[in-house]
C-alpha positions in Angstrom: -20.9 6.0 -29.3 -23.0 8.8 -27.9 -24.9 8.9 -24.6 -28.7 8.7 -25.1 -30.4 11.2 -22.7 -33.3 8.8 -22.7 -31.1 6.3 -20.8 -30.6 8.8 -17.9 -33.0 10.2 -15.3 -33.1 14.0 -14.7 -31.0 13.4 -11.5 -28.4 11.5 -13.5 -28.3 14.2 -16.2 -27.6 16.7 -13.4 -25.0 14.4 -12.0 -23.3 14.0 -15.4 -23.1 17.8 -15.7 -21.7 18.0 -12.2 -19.0 15.5 -13.0 -18.0 17.4 -16.1 -17.9 20.6 -14.2 -15.7 19.1 -11.5 -13.3 17.7 -14.0 -13.0 21.0 -15.8 -12.5 23.1 -12.6 -10.9 20.6 -10.2 -7.3 20.6 -8.8 -4.6 18.0 -9.2 -5.2 14.5 -10.6 -5.4 12.8 -7.2 -7.9 15.4 -5.9 -10.1 15.1 -9.0 -10.3 11.3 -8.8 -11.3 11.4 -5.2 -13.9 14.1 -5.7 -15.7 12.5 -8.6 -15.5 8.8 -7.7 -18.7 8.6 -5.7 -20.6 10.5 -8.4 -19.3 8.2 -11.1 -20.2 5.2 -9.0 -23.8 6.5 -8.6 -24.0 7.6 -12.3 -23.1 4.1 -13.4 -25.8 2.6 -11.0 -23.0 0.7 -9.3 -22.2 -0.6 -5.8 -18.4 -0.1 -5.6 -15.9 2.2 -7.1 -12.1 2.5 -7.1 -9.6 4.6 -8.9 -5.8 4.1 -9.0 -2.8 5.4 -10.9 -1.1 2.6 -12.7 2.7 2.6 -12.4 3.8 0.8 -15.5 7.5 0.7 -14.5 6.6 -1.5 -11.5 3.3 -3.1 -12.7 1.7 -1.6 -9.6 -1.6 0.2 -8.8 -1.0 3.2 -6.7 -2.8 6.2 -5.1 -6.0 4.5 -4.3 -9.4 6.2 -3.9 -12.4 4.0 -3.2 -16.1 4.0 -2.5 -17.8 1.2 -0.5 -14.8 -1.1 -0.4 -13.5 -2.4 2.9 -10.3 -0.6 3.8 -8.8 -3.7 5.2 -9.3 -5.5 1.9 -7.8 -2.5 0.1 -4.8 -2.7 2.3 -4.5 -6.5 1.6 -4.7 -5.7 -2.1 -1.9 -3.1 -1.9 0.4 -5.4 0.2 -0.3 -8.8 -1.3 -3.1 -9.4 -3.7 -2.0 -6.9 -6.4 0.8 -9.4 -7.5 -2.0 -11.9 -8.4 -4.2 -9.3 -10.2 -4.8 -10.6 -13.7 -7.7 -8.3 -14.4 -6.0 -4.9 -14.3 -3.3 -5.5 -16.9 -5.8 -7.0 -19.4 -8.3 -4.2 -19.0 -5.6 -1.5 -19.2 -4.5 -3.1 -22.5 -7.9 -2.2 -24.0 -7.0 1.5 -23.7 -10.8 2.3 -23.6 -13.8 1.6 -21.5 -14.4 -2.1 -21.3 -16.6 -4.5 -19.4 -14.7 -7.1 -17.5 -17.0 -9.9 -18.6 -16.3 -9.1 -22.2 -12.5 -9.1 -21.8 -12.2 -12.0 -19.4 -14.7 -14.8 -19.5 -16.8 -15.2 -16.4 -15.7 -18.8 -15.9 -12.0 -17.8 -16.3 -12.4 -14.8 -14.0 -14.0 -16.8 -11.1 -11.1 -19.3 -11.2 -8.4 -16.6 -10.6 -6.8 -16.0 -7.2 -7.6 -12.3 -7.6 -11.3 -13.0 -7.8 -11.2 -15.5 -4.9 -9.1 -13.3 -2.6 -10.3 -9.8 -3.4 -13.2 -9.4 -5.7 -15.6 -12.0 -4.3 -15.0 -11.2 -0.6 -15.6 -7.5 -1.4 -18.9 -8.4 -3.2 -17.6 -7.2 -6.6 -19.1 -9.3 -9.4 -19.7 -7.3 -12.6 -17.0 -4.8 -13.5 -16.3 -2.0 -16.0 -12.9 -0.4 -16.2 -11.4 2.5 -18.1 -7.8 3.6 -18.1 -6.9 7.2 -19.0 -3.7 8.3 -20.8 -2.1 11.6 -21.6 0.7 11.8 -24.1 1.3 8.1 -23.6 1.5 8.0 -19.8 -1.0 6.7 -17.4 -2.8 9.4 -15.5 -5.5 7.4 -13.7 -8.3 5.0 -14.0 -11.8 4.0 -12.9 -12.7 0.5 -11.7 -16.4 0.2 -11.1 -18.2 -2.9 -9.9 -21.7 -4.2 -9.2 -22.8 -6.9 -6.9 -24.0 -10.3 -8.1 -27.6 -9.4 -7.8 -27.2 -6.5 -10.2 -27.3 -6.7 -14.0 -24.1 -6.8 -16.0 -22.7 -3.5 -17.4 -23.6 -2.7 -20.9 -23.7 -0.1 -23.7 -25.1 2.6 -21.5 -22.2 2.5 -19.1 -19.6 2.3 -21.9 -21.2 5.3 -23.6 -21.0 7.3 -20.4 -17.4 6.5 -19.7 -16.4 7.2 -23.3 -18.2 10.5 -23.2 -16.3 11.5 -20.0 -12.9 10.2 -21.1 -11.7 13.5 -22.7 -12.5 15.4 -19.6 -10.8 12.9 -17.4 -7.7 12.9 -19.6 -7.4 16.6 -19.4 -8.1 16.8 -15.6 -5.8 14.0 -14.6 -2.9 15.3 -16.6 -2.4 17.9 -13.8 0.1 16.4 -11.3 -0.1 17.4 -7.7 3.1 19.1 -6.5 4.8 17.8 -3.4 3.7 19.7 -0.4 7.3 20.0 0.9 10.5 18.2 1.5 10.8 15.6 4.2 12.6 16.5 7.4 15.6 14.3 8.4 13.4 12.5 11.1 10.5 12.0 8.6 12.9 10.5 6.0 14.4 8.2 8.6 11.0 6.9 9.5 10.2 6.4 5.8 13.4 4.4 5.4 12.4 2.1 8.2 8.9 1.8 6.7 10.5 0.8 3.4 12.5 -1.9 5.2 9.2 -3.4 6.4 9.5 -2.4 10.1 6.5 -1.8 12.3 5.8 1.5 14.0 6.8 -0.1 17.4 10.1 -1.3 15.9 10.8 2.1 14.5 10.1 3.8 17.8 12.6 1.4 19.5 15.3 1.8 16.9 15.0 5.6 16.8 14.6 5.9 20.6 11.4 8.0 20.1 7.8 7.5 21.3 5.3 5.5 19.3 3.0 8.5 18.9 6.0 10.5 17.6 6.6 7.8 14.9 2.9 8.1 13.9 3.2 11.9 13.7 6.3 11.7 11.4 4.6 9.1 9.3 1.4 11.1 9.0 3.4 14.2 8.0 5.5 12.3 5.4 2.3 10.8 3.9 0.8 14.3 3.6 3.9 15.8 2.0 4.1 13.1 -0.6 0.4 12.7 -1.2 0.6 9.0 -0.3 -2.3 6.8 0.9 -0.4 3.8 2.2 3.1 2.7 3.4 4.1 1.1 0.1 3.2 4.2 -1.9 5.0 6.4 0.7 8.3 4.6 0.2 8.0 4.8 -3.5 7.0 8.5 -3.7 9.6 9.5 -1.2 12.3 7.9 -3.3 13.2 5.3 -0.7 13.6 1.7 -1.9 
């Protein structure tokens, strides 16, 4: 399928070109996903956008970037709801851009816990997903959603995502190097985080101030390019 320029305004044509340029000249995969997500969401005339890296060894979505999605709900998804996410595995299995409504029937979708606990409270109704692969490994994805008062996704959006897929695959294949090794204190904090302890508990156990814990945590997340506590433990190699 090819993109029909007649289905795009002049502004959208410029936006499409800008996305391609960013994908061809961007940095690491994580940076690229973050930089283009808002443009992709606008280009697809959508309300919400998210991008993750799927960890197939753990059946887990990691390294979240998001547009217009409540951060508290994203945190809940990372910590609890992802285990009940029946949408992501089925859309990933398509290995190409696909509309959620065409892969999972609307009646079936709305009966799932994932829809009731995450999608509906966030206002996400119609979805289109695409997962990108390079040499057989997951390198990132796009999960774009519209609200209930918007029309469902169709051929236009699938054409756009298919046209952009080769650029995403090439750009996302570039892994971000670690910014540096963790210090002994940072690693100790991460070990406590992996054990499920709160920042206050960590401060008490390590006999350091609460703000010092937060500083070590912030530094460790920067060095490992992590966006949440679960991802930090995983990327730092602490289990």
